[in-house]
LUMTINU-142107 format. One record per residue (C-alpha): x, y, z. Coordinates in Angstrom, 3 decimals. Example, Ala and Ser with C-alpha at 12.3 -4.5 7.8 and 13.67 -1.06 7.14 Angstrom:
BEGIN
+----------+----------+----------+
!        x !        y !        z !
+----------+----------+----------+
!   12.300 !   -4.500 !    7.800 !
!   13.670 !   -1.060 !    7.140 !
+----------+----------+----------+
# end
This chain:
BEGIN
+----------+----------+----------+
!        x !        y !        z !
+----------+----------+----------+
!   42.559 !  -66.843 !  -62.530 !
!   38.836 !  -67.559 !  -62.686 !
!   39.463 !  -71.249 !  -63.327 !
!   42.128 !  -71.479 !  -60.623 !
!   39.933 !  -69.760 !  -58.019 !
!   36.972 !  -71.926 !  -58.981 !
!   38.960 !  -75.158 !  -58.709 !
!   40.482 !  -74.050 !  -55.421 !
!   37.105 !  -73.173 !  -53.931 !
!   35.465 !  -76.411 !  -55.031 !
!   38.277 !  -78.445 !  -53.508 !
!   38.295 !  -76.508 !  -50.228 !
!   34.492 !  -76.480 !  -50.025 !
!   34.145 !  -80.269 !  -50.164 !
!   37.239 !  -80.860 !  -48.051 !
!   35.767 !  -78.568 !  -45.387 !
!   32.451 !  -80.419 !  -45.544 !
!   34.108 !  -83.789 !  -44.906 !
!   36.445 !  -82.438 !  -42.234 !
!   33.737 !  -80.617 !  -40.316 !
!   31.339 !  -83.535 !  -40.512 !
!   33.962 !  -85.745 !  -38.850 !
!   35.385 !  -83.127 !  -36.476 !
!   32.024 !  -82.006 !  -35.083 !
!   30.483 !  -85.484 !  -34.818 !
!   31.054 !  -86.013 !  -31.056 !
!   29.561 !  -82.625 !  -30.167 !
!   26.765 !  -82.932 !  -32.720 !
!   25.498 !  -86.366 !  -31.770 !
!   25.898 !  -85.931 !  -28.006 !
!   24.205 !  -82.524 !  -27.858 !
!   20.479 !  -81.873 !  -27.627 !
!   19.015 !  -81.045 !  -31.004 !
!   18.610 !  -77.300 !  -30.388 !
!   22.324 !  -77.014 !  -29.549 !
!   23.448 !  -79.355 !  -32.325 !
!   22.085 !  -76.875 !  -34.890 !
!   25.272 !  -74.900 !  -34.219 !
!   27.224 !  -77.373 !  -36.376 !
!   25.383 !  -77.160 !  -39.737 !
!   24.874 !  -73.418 !  -39.290 !
!   28.584 !  -72.938 !  -38.595 !
!   29.397 !  -75.023 !  -41.666 !
!   27.093 !  -72.872 !  -43.792 !
!   28.591 !  -69.600 !  -42.574 !
!   32.164 !  -70.878 !  -42.906 !
!   31.418 !  -72.138 !  -46.443 !
!   30.142 !  -68.728 !  -47.503 !
!   33.214 !  -67.149 !  -45.891 !
!   35.454 !  -69.466 !  -47.930 !
!   33.394 !  -68.612 !  -51.013 !
!   34.089 !  -64.921 !  -50.473 !
!   37.781 !  -65.295 !  -49.703 !
!   38.658 !  -67.788 !  -52.451 !
!   36.158 !  -67.119 !  -55.256 !
!   35.736 !  -63.421 !  -54.402 !
!   31.943 !  -63.762 !  -54.214 !
!   30.125 !  -62.057 !  -51.366 !
!   26.697 !  -63.055 !  -50.076 !
!   24.297 !  -60.252 !  -49.133 !
!   21.004 !  -61.485 !  -47.683 !
!   18.422 !  -58.918 !  -46.583 !
!   14.830 !  -58.852 !  -45.397 !
!   15.296 !  -60.727 !  -42.113 !
!   12.605 !  -58.467 !  -40.647 !
!   10.119 !  -60.336 !  -42.858 !
!   10.718 !  -63.683 !  -41.135 !
!    7.755 !  -64.416 !  -38.820 !
!    8.031 !  -65.945 !  -35.383 !
!    7.131 !  -69.606 !  -35.036 !
!    6.291 !  -71.951 !  -37.895 !
!    6.236 !  -70.866 !  -41.528 !
!    7.220 !  -72.037 !  -45.008 !
!   10.319 !  -70.568 !  -46.643 !
!    9.998 !  -70.654 !  -50.444 !
!   13.266 !  -69.737 !  -52.207 !
!   14.042 !  -69.750 !  -55.889 !
!   16.211 !  -72.778 !  -56.680 !
!   19.090 !  -71.989 !  -59.036 !
!   22.234 !  -73.198 !  -57.342 !
!   23.760 !  -75.201 !  -54.526 !
!   24.248 !  -71.797 !  -52.889 !
!   20.539 !  -71.495 !  -52.081 !
!   20.627 !  -74.921 !  -50.420 !
!   23.033 !  -73.706 !  -47.722 !
!   22.660 !  -69.926 !  -47.476 !
!   19.279 !  -69.507 !  -45.780 !
!   18.938 !  -72.009 !  -42.947 !
!   21.334 !  -70.152 !  -40.588 !
!   18.643 !  -67.436 !  -40.406 !
!   16.012 !  -69.906 !  -39.192 !
!   15.604 !  -71.182 !  -35.638 !
!   14.673 !  -74.770 !  -36.467 !
!   14.633 !  -75.393 !  -40.237 !
!   12.960 !  -78.436 !  -41.715 !
!   13.688 !  -80.058 !  -45.077 !
!   11.819 !  -82.636 !  -47.122 !
!   14.256 !  -84.985 !  -48.843 !
!   14.481 !  -88.319 !  -50.603 !
!   14.630 !  -91.245 !  -48.203 !
!   17.693 !  -92.623 !  -49.965 !
!   19.735 !  -89.665 !  -48.696 !
!   19.276 !  -90.872 !  -45.125 !
!   21.148 !  -94.062 !  -46.025 !
!   24.413 !  -92.192 !  -46.733 !
!   26.899 !  -92.694 !  -43.857 !
!   27.415 !  -89.593 !  -41.707 !
!   25.285 !  -87.354 !  -43.941 !
!   22.219 !  -89.496 !  -43.371 !
!   22.924 !  -89.647 !  -39.632 !
!   23.213 !  -85.844 !  -39.534 !
!   19.861 !  -85.568 !  -41.332 !
!   18.093 !  -88.005 !  -39.017 !
!   19.394 !  -86.179 !  -35.943 !
!   17.514 !  -83.045 !  -37.046 !
!   14.272 !  -84.940 !  -37.731 !
!   14.064 !  -84.008 !  -41.398 !
!   11.209 !  -85.545 !  -43.385 !
!   12.225 !  -88.381 !  -45.729 !
!    9.854 !  -89.171 !  -48.563 !
!    9.560 !  -92.343 !  -50.650 !
!    9.579 !  -92.061 !  -54.406 !
!    6.398 !  -93.238 !  -56.065 !
!    2.902 !  -91.840 !  -56.173 !
!    3.082 !  -88.054 !  -55.823 !
!   -0.351 !  -87.830 !  -54.218 !
!    0.515 !  -90.416 !  -51.574 !
!    3.904 !  -88.811 !  -50.957 !
!    2.336 !  -85.362 !  -50.566 !
!   -0.199 !  -86.666 !  -48.058 !
!    2.564 !  -88.357 !  -46.048 !
!    4.730 !  -85.234 !  -46.156 !
!    1.851 !  -83.009 !  -45.059 !
!    1.024 !  -85.282 !  -42.119 !
!    4.675 !  -85.538 !  -41.030 !
!    5.179 !  -81.767 !  -41.341 !
!    2.057 !  -81.007 !  -39.315 !
!    3.304 !  -83.374 !  -36.614 !
!    6.725 !  -81.699 !  -36.526 !
!    5.239 !  -78.200 !  -36.364 !
!    2.901 !  -79.290 !  -33.574 !
!    5.861 !  -80.700 !  -31.671 !
!    8.069 !  -77.618 !  -32.136 !
!    7.759 !  -74.369 !  -34.115 !
!    9.697 !  -75.187 !  -37.287 !
!   10.386 !  -73.518 !  -40.623 !
!    9.828 !  -75.700 !  -43.671 !
!   12.169 !  -74.937 !  -46.579 !
!   10.624 !  -75.945 !  -49.892 !
!   11.551 !  -74.936 !  -53.424 !
!    8.322 !  -74.095 !  -55.301 !
!    9.793 !  -75.050 !  -58.677 !
!   11.250 !  -78.324 !  -57.402 !
!   14.454 !  -78.615 !  -59.421 !
!   17.138 !  -76.028 !  -60.107 !
!   16.424 !  -73.615 !  -62.945 !
!   18.678 !  -71.129 !  -64.690 !
!   18.424 !  -67.399 !  -63.897 !
!   15.751 !  -65.710 !  -65.984 !
!   14.196 !  -68.981 !  -67.080 !
!   10.418 !  -69.219 !  -67.552 !
!    8.806 !  -69.864 !  -64.116 !
!    7.667 !  -73.441 !  -63.502 !
!    6.033 !  -73.476 !  -60.068 !
!    4.659 !  -76.819 !  -58.875 !
!    1.318 !  -77.327 !  -57.165 !
!    2.855 !  -79.094 !  -54.144 !
!    3.593 !  -75.870 !  -52.276 !
!   -0.047 !  -74.818 !  -52.694 !
!   -1.230 !  -78.015 !  -51.033 !
!    1.229 !  -77.608 !  -48.171 !
!    0.236 !  -73.952 !  -47.725 !
!   -3.429 !  -74.947 !  -47.587 !
!   -3.011 !  -77.904 !  -45.251 !
!   -0.464 !  -76.411 !  -42.844 !
!   -2.144 !  -73.024 !  -42.416 !
!    1.100 !  -71.071 !  -41.900 !
!    2.606 !  -68.025 !  -43.660 !
!    4.854 !  -68.437 !  -46.701 !
!    7.972 !  -66.292 !  -47.094 !
!    9.167 !  -66.105 !  -50.723 !
!   12.910 !  -65.649 !  -51.292 !
!   14.297 !  -63.908 !  -54.379 !
!   17.860 !  -64.174 !  -55.653 !
!   19.903 !  -64.779 !  -58.811 !
!   22.664 !  -66.926 !  -57.299 !
!   22.774 !  -69.028 !  -60.461 !
!   24.644 !  -66.194 !  -62.181 !
!   27.583 !  -66.661 !  -59.809 !
!   27.375 !  -70.331 !  -58.752 !
!   25.826 !  -71.922 !  -61.863 !
!   24.170 !  -75.312 !  -61.816 !
!   26.134 !  -78.175 !  -63.399 !
!   29.288 !  -76.059 !  -63.783 !
!   32.435 !  -75.802 !  -61.702 !
!   33.047 !  -72.091 !  -62.397 !
!   32.378 !  -69.647 !  -59.551 !
!   32.080 !  -66.085 !  -60.808 !
!   33.112 !  -63.149 !  -58.580 !
!   30.690 !  -60.482 !  -57.452 !
!   27.932 !  -60.138 !  -54.872 !
!   25.018 !  -62.558 !  -54.631 !
!   22.055 !  -60.552 !  -53.403 !
!   19.040 !  -62.313 !  -51.917 !
!   15.993 !  -61.039 !  -50.081 !
!   13.346 !  -62.542 !  -47.819 !
!   10.128 !  -61.005 !  -49.141 !
!    7.044 !  -60.066 !  -47.159 !
!    5.213 !  -63.156 !  -45.877 !
!    2.045 !  -64.293 !  -47.620 !
!   -0.516 !  -64.837 !  -44.847 !
!   -2.420 !  -68.120 !  -44.494 !
!   -6.021 !  -68.402 !  -45.582 !
!   -5.896 !  -67.331 !  -49.231 !
!   -7.592 !  -69.548 !  -51.769 !
!   -5.274 !  -71.710 !  -53.845 !
!   -5.331 !  -69.685 !  -57.045 !
!   -4.837 !  -66.378 !  -55.244 !
!   -1.918 !  -67.780 !  -53.252 !
!   -0.162 !  -69.215 !  -56.311 !
!   -0.653 !  -66.008 !  -58.308 !
!    0.764 !  -63.893 !  -55.496 !
!    3.707 !  -66.227 !  -54.879 !
!    4.738 !  -66.214 !  -58.530 !
!    4.153 !  -62.497 !  -59.109 !
!    6.058 !  -61.283 !  -56.040 !
!    8.947 !  -63.735 !  -56.354 !
!    9.489 !  -63.174 !  -60.062 !
!    9.228 !  -59.374 !  -59.808 !
!   11.901 !  -59.338 !  -57.107 !
!   14.110 !  -61.733 !  -59.090 !
!   13.767 !  -59.522 !  -62.176 !
!   14.904 !  -56.516 !  -60.155 !
!   17.925 !  -58.413 !  -58.843 !
!   18.755 !  -59.680 !  -62.335 !
!   18.693 !  -56.152 !  -63.736 !
!   20.860 !  -54.922 !  -60.863 !
!   23.416 !  -57.697 !  -61.427 !
!   23.494 !  -57.196 !  -65.201 !
!   23.834 !  -53.411 !  -65.155 !
!   26.145 !  -53.070 !  -62.155 !
!   29.943 !  -52.962 !  -62.189 !
!   31.739 !  -56.146 !  -63.310 !
!   28.600 !  -58.164 !  -64.101 !
!   28.878 !  -61.961 !  -64.343 !
!   28.299 !  -63.633 !  -67.715 !
!   24.606 !  -63.776 !  -68.611 !
!   23.344 !  -67.251 !  -69.579 !
!   20.912 !  -67.370 !  -72.530 !
!   17.883 !  -67.510 !  -70.229 !
!   19.000 !  -64.362 !  -68.387 !
!   19.824 !  -62.528 !  -71.621 !
!   16.372 !  -63.388 !  -73.010 !
!   14.630 !  -62.211 !  -69.851 !
!   16.592 !  -58.959 !  -69.796 !
!   15.564 !  -58.315 !  -73.400 !
!   11.919 !  -58.913 !  -72.432 !
!   12.357 !  -56.375 !  -69.617 !
!   13.780 !  -53.827 !  -72.069 !
!   17.286 !  -53.918 !  -70.585 !
!   20.223 !  -53.934 !  -72.988 !
!   23.502 !  -55.401 !  -71.812 !
!   26.857 !  -55.685 !  -73.610 !
+----------+----------+----------+
# end
């Protein structure tokens, strides 16, 4: 049944994406931007509803009281496609940084451009970071927006050794806004590079915001310490709760380091 539910969800998920992108296009492109946000947020919520009904995986996101008003940086762990769609419905005007090539994709690229996301050219990282910082500052000056950036860059398996990049430190320093870390272990249920979707409850939490003004080393230390501690707690809860999902080697190793024995 696991394989059947997983195949069914994957098919319905992508079919829904294509259908909604076409169905909502007239409303989306003719509406002012603040109203057009209804479409991607509806798609996100409906996708998580389908995920629950077909794959039997609930999404439980807490800590909304920790989201500041106005502009800030949201810094989630990146383990799964789940964390790419689950958080932006909680934000008033989310902002993503993405590869410029994605804006060339028909329909998807047009959707992205409508929301004034920030495309970045591949090449020199220092030049790209400067361009991104300038574009983000301009967007936040124009409207209060919430930048979603993954501190580790690429997806990593649950329990894997942290690999935080310096880019978020530069953005934190230059933008002068709070950073809200986000902890979760969604990769246990919606693994990267696999089609299986394991049942259970994905728990995620918006952590307390890190205020602007810290020096770079202090900010990075606090970001890593608070995010990883919360992820460890969620990993232990998932592994020791009823009907736990399979633990990948990285999660099993981390649990052993934490002194938690699992079957």
